C-alpha positions as CSV (number, residue, x, y, z in Angstrom):
1,X,0.0,0.0,-0.1
2,X,1.4,3.4,-1.0
3,X,0.7,6.9,0.3
4,X,-1.6,7.6,-2.7
5,X,-3.8,4.5,-1.9
6,X,-4.0,5.5,1.6
7,X,-5.1,9.1,1.0
8,X,-7.6,7.8,-1.4
9,X,-9.1,5.5,1.2
10,X,-9.3,8.4,3.7
11,X,-11.0,10.5,0.9
12,X,-13.6,7.6,0.4
13,X,-14.3,6.9,4.0
14,X,-14.2,10.4,6.0
15,X,-16.1,9.1,9.0
16,X,-13.7,6.2,9.4
17,X,-10.8,8.6,8.9
18,X,-12.3,11.0,11.7
19,X,-12.9,8.1,14.1
20,X,-9.3,6.8,13.7
21,X,-7.9,10.3,14.3
22,X,-10.1,10.7,17.3
23,X,-9.1,7.4,18.9
24,X,-5.4,8.1,18.2
25,X,-5.7,11.6,20.0
26,X,-7.5,10.0,22.9
27,X,-4.9,7.1,23.3
28,X,-2.0,9.5,23.1
29,X,-3.7,11.9,25.7
30,X,-4.5,9.0,28.2
31,X,-1.0,7.7,28.1
32,X,0.6,11.1,28.4
33,X,-1.7,11.8,31.4
34,X,-0.8,8.3,32.9
35,X,3.0,9.2,32.8
36,X,2.5,12.6,34.8
37,X,-0.3,11.6,37.3
38,X,2.2,11.0,40.1
39,X,1.1,7.7,41.3
40,X,2.0,4.2,39.8
41,X,-0.1,1.0,39.2
42,X,1.5,-2.1,40.4
43,X,1.0,-5.6,39.3
44,X,0.7,-8.3,42.0
45,X,4.2,-9.5,41.8
46,X,5.5,-5.8,42.2
47,X,3.3,-5.3,45.2
48,X,4.7,-8.4,46.6
49,X,8.2,-7.3,46.2
50,X,7.5,-3.8,47.6
51,X,5.8,-5.4,50.8
52,X,8.8,-7.8,51.2
53,X,11.2,-4.9,51.1
54,X,9.4,-3.5,54.2
55,X,7.9,0.0,55.1
56,X,5.1,-0.2,52.7
57,X,1.5,0.4,54.0
58,X,-1.1,-1.4,52.3
59,X,-4.8,-0.1,52.6
60,X,-7.6,-2.1,51.3
61,X,-10.7,-0.1,50.4
62,X,-13.1,-3.1,50.2
63,X,-16.3,-3.3,52.1
64,X,-15.7,-5.0,55.5
65,X,-17.5,-8.3,54.4
66,X,-15.3,-8.5,51.3
67,X,-12.1,-7.7,53.3
68,X,-12.9,-10.5,55.7
69,X,-13.5,-13.0,52.7
70,X,-9.8,-12.4,51.8
71,X,-7.2,-9.6,51.6
72,X,-3.6,-9.1,50.9
73,X,-1.3,-10.1,53.8
74,X,-0.5,-7.3,56.1
75,X,-3.2,-4.8,54.7
76,X,-5.4,-2.6,56.7
77,X,-9.1,-2.0,55.9
78,X,-10.8,1.3,55.5
79,X,-14.2,1.7,53.5
80,X,-13.9,4.3,50.8
81,X,-16.5,6.6,52.5
82,X,-14.2,6.8,55.5
83,X,-10.9,7.0,53.6
84,X,-9.0,10.2,55.0
85,X,-5.4,10.9,53.7
86,X,-4.9,12.9,57.1
87,X,-6.4,10.0,59.2
88,X,-4.4,8.1,61.9
89,X,-3.9,5.1,59.5
90,X,-1.6,7.1,57.3
91,X,-0.1,9.3,59.9
92,X,3.6,9.7,59.3
93,X,3.5,7.9,55.9
94,X,4.0,10.8,53.6
95,X,7.5,9.7,52.6
96,X,6.7,6.0,52.9
97,X,5.4,3.7,50.1
98,X,1.6,3.5,50.4
99,X,-0.3,0.9,48.3
100,X,-4.1,1.1,47.8
101,X,-6.2,-2.0,47.1
102,X,-9.7,-2.7,46.4
103,X,-11.8,-5.4,44.6
104,X,-11.2,-4.4,41.1
105,X,-8.8,-1.5,41.0
106,X,-11.2,1.5,40.5
107,X,-11.8,2.7,44.0
108,X,-8.0,2.4,44.8
109,X,-7.0,4.4,41.7
110,X,-9.4,7.2,42.9
111,X,-8.1,7.1,46.5
112,X,-4.6,7.3,44.9
113,X,-5.4,10.7,43.3
114,X,-6.6,12.0,46.9
115,X,-3.2,10.8,48.5
116,X,-1.1,12.3,45.8
117,X,-3.1,15.7,46.3
118,X,-2.5,15.5,49.9
119,X,1.3,15.5,49.5
120,X,2.1,11.7,49.7
121,X,5.3,10.9,47.8
122,X,5.2,7.2,47.1
123,X,1.6,6.4,46.1
124,X,0.8,3.1,44.3
125,X,-2.4,1.1,43.5
126,X,-2.9,-2.5,42.8
127,X,-3.9,-2.7,39.1
128,X,-6.8,-5.1,38.8
129,X,-7.4,-5.2,42.6
130,X,-7.8,-8.4,44.5
131,X,-9.1,-10.0,41.4
132,X,-5.6,-9.6,39.9
133,X,-3.9,-10.8,43.0
134,X,-6.1,-14.1,43.0
135,X,-5.5,-14.5,39.3
136,X,-1.7,-14.4,40.1
137,X,-2.1,-17.3,42.5
138,X,-1.0,-15.2,45.4
139,X,-2.4,-16.0,48.9
140,X,-5.2,-14.1,50.7
141,X,-5.8,-13.8,54.5
142,X,-9.3,-14.3,55.8
143,X,-10.8,-12.6,58.7
144,X,-10.2,-9.2,60.1
145,X,-6.5,-9.4,59.5
């Protein structure tokens, strides 16, 4: 396919061309925003490594019943409506790694934004949440923790 054929295709299919251009711009914007957001998504293996290095605080934003069914070892539970970056759970952790976890990764990503805005330096969230943790074959702790 040469440039002339490509331009002819775009001329014959203007709506497809606009859709392609729009999707390309959206993908580029999303990736650039991800690079500059200030907090990082972790895969389950990366979370394990961070916890094993010590000093990381893992905060699980699941409902209490879900937390008791299974959570990352060493994590502490706070329901999203009571999550407070200035609360006692995170007191003194502005320079320490803080990892946010939830069932699917959505609530933890939102909480990561709050922590970053509150001045926390090392903010992470578990990409895919507990579902990704389980899919990786990693152990969950049952009960209150």
